[in-house]
C-alpha atoms as one frame of an Amber mdcrd trajectory, in Angstrom:
protein
  31.334-170.184  52.573  30.674-166.205  53.514  28.104-164.412  51.311  29.852
-161.396  51.881  33.104-162.494  51.116  31.695-163.964  47.806  30.329-160.958
  46.924  33.403-158.688  47.816  35.748-161.204  45.541  33.149-161.372  42.526
  33.302-157.143  42.939  37.095-156.953  43.068  37.061-159.369  39.987  34.556
-156.898  38.039  36.632-153.984  38.896  39.952-155.590  37.387  38.050-156.111
  34.216  36.854-152.740  33.978  40.533-151.364  34.848  41.987-153.635  32.009
  39.273-152.370  29.660  39.934-149.024  30.609  43.902-149.108  30.111  43.071
-150.365  26.451  40.607-147.531  25.633  43.508-145.050  27.279  46.156-146.662
  25.160  43.446-146.203  22.205  43.803-150.290  21.515  41.895-153.336  21.431
  42.100-155.930  24.337  45.169-158.092  23.480  44.424-161.969  22.639  45.922
-162.562  26.143  43.712-159.981  27.815  40.631-161.482  25.818  41.418-164.655
  27.414  41.981-163.538  30.702  38.827-161.475  30.670  36.647-164.309  29.510
  38.013-166.564  32.466  37.274-163.943  34.781  33.656-163.581  33.439  33.016
-167.127  33.973  34.311-166.837  37.414  31.679-163.714  38.112  29.033-166.067
  36.595  29.940-168.863  38.988  30.386-166.652  42.053  27.024-164.948  41.040
  25.520-168.607  41.224  26.993-169.432  44.445  25.420-166.082  45.791  21.911
-166.776  44.796  22.114-170.340  46.296  23.658-168.821  49.480  20.761-166.229
  49.611  18.214-168.901  49.301  19.830-171.101  51.814  19.738-168.005  54.235
  16.098-167.384  53.528  15.386-171.176  54.116  17.155-171.090  57.311  15.156
-168.123  58.472  12.084-169.518  57.647  12.566-172.894  59.286  13.452-170.702
  62.582   9.932-169.285  62.550   8.329-172.317  62.244   9.785-173.854  64.713
  11.981-176.107  62.797  15.668-175.434  64.765  17.637-177.994  62.984  16.792
-178.495  59.602  19.779-180.910  59.065  18.791-183.187  61.373  15.345-183.515
  59.839  16.856-183.896  56.284  18.598-186.648  58.000  15.198-188.750  59.240
  14.181-189.223  55.505  15.120-192.915  54.831  13.575-193.202  51.613  11.928
-191.506  48.829   9.309-193.437  49.405   8.959-192.208  52.793   9.012-188.768
  51.718   6.410-188.990  48.859   4.309-190.802  51.554   4.549-188.021  54.078
   3.664-185.327  51.067   0.620-187.358  50.528  -0.796-188.364  53.807   0.556
-186.363  56.178   1.720-182.811  54.497   1.767-181.273  58.363   4.755-183.395
  58.917   7.460-181.378  60.945  10.111-182.425  58.439   8.071-180.944  55.587
   8.316-177.647  56.936  10.609-175.548  54.794  10.394-177.534  51.589   6.906
-176.136  50.566   6.751-174.462  47.003   4.130-171.961  46.652   2.178-170.818
  43.597   2.186-173.657  41.482  -0.700-174.342  39.460  -1.050-177.937  39.774
  -3.735-178.892  37.811  -4.729-181.506  39.889  -7.530-180.101  42.253  -4.958
-178.750  44.645  -4.552-175.036  43.134  -2.179-172.793  44.812  -1.183-175.417
  47.599   2.069-176.192  45.769   4.404-178.993  46.373   7.342-179.884  48.227
  10.857-179.834  47.181  12.472-183.076  47.115  15.445-183.417  49.680  18.961
-183.139  48.283  20.165-186.558  48.781  17.076-187.717  46.778  16.960-185.005
  44.196  20.319-185.889  43.026  19.307-189.354  41.966  16.132-188.181  40.371
  18.010-185.281  38.483  20.969-187.264  37.174  20.240-188.305  33.693  23.223
-190.652  31.821  23.768-191.185  28.199  21.984-194.581  28.094  18.909-192.952
  29.468  18.796-189.687  27.182  20.680-188.140  23.976  20.557-184.621  24.748
  21.010-183.790  28.386  24.174-185.939  29.343  25.797-184.277  26.207  24.717
-180.710  26.601  26.192-177.789  28.702  24.269-177.575  31.746  23.516-174.654
  34.104  21.883-174.415  37.394  20.851-171.388  39.664  17.357-171.320  40.752
  14.252-170.108  39.096  15.581-166.704  37.947  16.452-166.213  34.264  19.650
-166.989  32.945  21.513-164.552  30.303  24.251-166.241  28.453  26.099-164.303
  25.767  26.342-165.673  22.199  28.281-164.448  19.275  26.432-162.402  16.582
  27.554-163.414  13.088  27.729-160.984  10.496  27.765-161.125   6.847  30.763
-163.631   5.941  32.647-163.514   9.415  32.448-166.301  11.415  33.856-164.633
  14.287  31.310-162.082  15.051  32.298-159.010  13.246  36.122-159.236  14.585
  38.386-158.215  11.520  41.931-159.310  10.888  44.252-157.021   9.179  48.290
-157.587   8.397  49.929-154.272   9.683  53.139-152.895   8.406  55.627-151.662
  10.831  54.812-148.604  12.375  51.199-148.604  11.083  48.081-147.934  13.400
  46.163-151.216  14.457  42.497-150.939  13.517  39.978-151.034  15.937  37.566
-153.934  16.095  34.948-155.087  18.317  33.159-158.326  18.578  29.367-158.562
  17.872  27.270-160.173  20.937  23.897-161.368  21.361  22.265-162.331  24.669
  20.608-165.616  25.020  17.812-165.956  27.550  16.961-169.239  29.488  13.584
-169.320  31.610  12.175-171.543  34.145   9.426-173.239  32.407   7.876-176.228
  34.065   7.610-179.739  33.185   5.324-182.121  34.924   4.412-185.351  35.118
   1.488-187.226  37.156   0.403-190.854  38.129  -2.739-192.087  39.836  -1.967
-194.734  42.670  -4.150-196.710  44.617  -4.310-195.942  48.622  -2.885-199.628
  49.062   0.015-198.830  46.871   0.779-195.507  48.700   1.248-197.424  52.121
   4.001-199.614  50.341   6.997-197.381  50.465   9.336-199.458  48.177   6.598
-199.688  45.563   6.089-195.625  45.906   9.908-195.038  45.429   9.745-197.232
  42.634   6.847-195.239  40.986   8.733-192.056  41.524  12.280-192.904  40.162
  11.124-195.056  37.363   7.849-193.779  36.076   7.652-189.948  36.913  11.221
-189.548  36.798  11.462-191.155  33.250   8.353-189.292  31.731   9.902-186.437
  32.769  13.150-187.359  31.183  11.465-188.340  27.929   9.634-185.111  27.771
  12.644-182.977  27.975  14.338-184.995  25.551  11.462-184.275  23.111  11.650
-180.790  23.537  15.466-180.283  23.365  15.070-181.775  19.744  11.323-180.391
  18.549  10.470-177.826  20.932   8.886-174.303  19.590  10.233-172.332  22.385
   7.800-169.852  24.026   6.583-172.033  27.062   9.129-174.787  26.511  12.646
-175.487  25.750  13.850-174.546  22.019  14.755-177.652  20.061  17.306-178.081
  17.753  15.456-179.380  14.628  14.116-176.428  12.533  16.257-173.511  14.684
  17.989-170.860  12.886  21.238-172.250  13.653  20.660-175.715  12.250  21.822
-176.255   8.360  19.002-178.314   6.437  20.736-180.637   3.980  18.188-181.488
   0.761  17.160-185.035   0.656  18.033-187.182  -2.764  15.009-189.236  -2.664
  11.779-188.919  -0.906  10.997-190.957   2.171  14.098-192.419   1.743  17.976
-192.159   3.098  20.784-192.567   0.947  24.622-192.534   1.075  24.738-188.903
  -0.662  22.662-187.581   2.093  24.978-188.514   4.883  27.907-187.388   2.844
  26.254-183.626   2.308  25.460-183.770   6.203  28.990-184.685   7.047  30.074
-181.855   4.819  27.918-178.828   6.527  28.917-180.291  10.014  31.287-178.576
  12.103  31.880-179.904  15.553  34.290-182.438  17.699  31.447-184.384  19.782
  29.057-185.095  16.862  26.536-187.973  16.927  24.090-189.224  14.415  20.319
-189.141  15.916  17.689-191.131  13.737  14.139-192.091  14.241  13.716-195.924
  14.640  11.895-196.112  11.256  15.370-194.773   9.525  17.370-197.949  11.099
  16.513-200.380   8.310  17.558-197.184   5.749  20.518-197.366   7.397  21.597
-200.732   7.782  21.280-201.205   3.737  23.193-198.472   2.816  26.285-198.918
   0.537  29.062-196.515  -0.776  30.156-196.299  -4.381  32.251-199.669  -3.919
  29.027-201.745  -2.585  30.510-201.497   0.744  27.928-201.277   3.710  28.312
-197.935   5.414  26.708-198.940   9.000  26.490-202.258  10.518  26.044-202.049
  14.210  27.860-205.236  16.378  24.838-206.076  18.843  27.222-208.685  20.376
  29.815-206.340  21.318  27.505-203.487  22.437  28.969-201.465  19.864  26.351
-199.264  18.100  28.524-198.720  15.157  29.694-195.326  13.513  29.108-193.414
  10.373  32.341-191.105   9.359  33.626-191.637  13.165  30.576-190.547  14.833
  27.991-192.843  16.911  24.762-193.501  15.446  21.714-193.214  18.441  18.015
-194.137  17.885  15.486-191.690  19.519  11.650-191.887  19.763  11.601-188.262
  19.781  12.816-187.846  16.200  10.553-187.272  13.471   9.645-190.146  11.218
  11.203-191.435   8.411  10.618-188.553   5.353  10.244-185.602   7.647  12.734
-183.131   8.452  15.196-184.133  11.304  14.422-188.063  10.773  18.350-187.946
  10.408  20.348-185.363  12.737  23.998-184.761  13.048  24.444-182.732  16.286
  27.341-181.676  18.678  25.252-181.229  21.834  27.782-179.548  23.721  26.541
-176.416  21.748  22.985-176.987  23.354  22.523-174.962  26.527  20.665-176.390
  29.185  19.171-174.634  32.442  17.695-176.392  35.379  15.822-175.034  38.283
  16.212-175.236  41.651  15.536-178.935  42.004  12.339-181.147  41.609   8.975
-180.939  43.680   6.584-183.385  44.853   2.622-182.859  45.203  -0.143-184.783
  45.699  -4.106-184.797  45.400  -6.443-187.330  47.168  -9.400-185.137  45.565
  -8.933-185.837  41.986 -10.253-189.348  42.286 -11.557-189.423  45.818 -14.292
-191.908  45.238 -11.836-194.489  43.666  -9.495-194.633  46.504  -6.886-193.145
  44.548  -4.269-190.523  45.176  -2.828-188.790  42.209   1.011-188.067  42.472
   2.837-185.487  40.345   6.802-184.588  40.066   7.641-181.535  38.605  10.542
-179.255  38.135  11.733-176.186  35.765  14.065-176.306  32.787  14.851-174.321
  29.760  17.269-175.343  26.730  18.283-173.794  23.572  20.962-174.141  21.127
  23.903-171.804  21.803  24.327-170.461  18.021  21.700-167.721  16.816  22.389
-168.715  13.079  24.782-170.651  10.656  28.316-170.215  10.806  29.216-168.226
   7.843  31.760-170.508   6.396  31.659-171.714   2.549  29.086-173.471   2.227
  27.452-172.516   5.597  28.211-174.848   8.427  26.783-175.525  12.078  26.947
-178.087  15.034  23.600-179.126  13.978  22.837-180.541  10.608  19.301-181.979
   9.810  18.184-183.878   6.860  15.320-182.115   4.801  12.000-183.573   4.198
């Protein structure tokens, strides 16, 4: 892929968008529905091309750095890594390994006694496995809208709702023949996703460090699992700032009053369902809410939810699956029951996952501390509840 050609193509698409808008302004009209659809598709193409350009520029920088450090064939070096465990061993025991050149990430505060020494970006063939999270491992990430594109901030447009208009200020009018068409304009707000760092570390003995297969297991299972769990916690409960913004308590999340203290009753679920607006909803509950749901009955005494463990079927409530999260608030706390469509949650990943090691932290114990870290951010796409009657949202939580 030629970076200059991609830039020229992106410029051409932007010029086409500008020309379309200019034509509409000249004719003193708003964009038609077809024109708006075409514009939105072209803007998506522009964003994808911008991501491609950023990745190509980083690749060019890495290739130039490899040439300066006497590494003429980085693809050959990548192929020499037989396992993830072998890569981690080199990071911990031989950071001057020629294969690590070009993978060094500077200016990372390791908090492990290695200071600004930083870490090494995991080769792509292993990073793919480490970063892939399936529905059986997590709830939010596999269902969210994922963006990639390096360590820079990502700006995503979101509709700014106003008054009782759920279409961002766009007004609709019935027009008599020959009458002038009113000028309308949608209101947008920009959501910014940052590169917040999430890290996990584990001490391993020097003997274990020499066992390639065991180190592979430590990184793939323990460190990766810890990072995935930390992400899920923030996607649900995060306060923003230096971490992702969670769904629970967010301005776009509808909060439904609870009927009884420290309990969940059938009417609570009905009221939550009434306020939910989404197509891919799932119920997310705390583990100690399980007994509450399994004994719930409707007005006719029929049990609402009975999971079938034999068939591996988690069961549904009002057609939506019920999922248990250990990151959900406890029974009786706001958000212990959540109905959510996570396709309306945005996740932005950084350049990849990085491994660092320090033998200094527990030197006297013949132990090396291994750390895995990456950058990520997440936030609901909406900026507020949808102004329907009553208000609705892709995210509905049960109040404390």
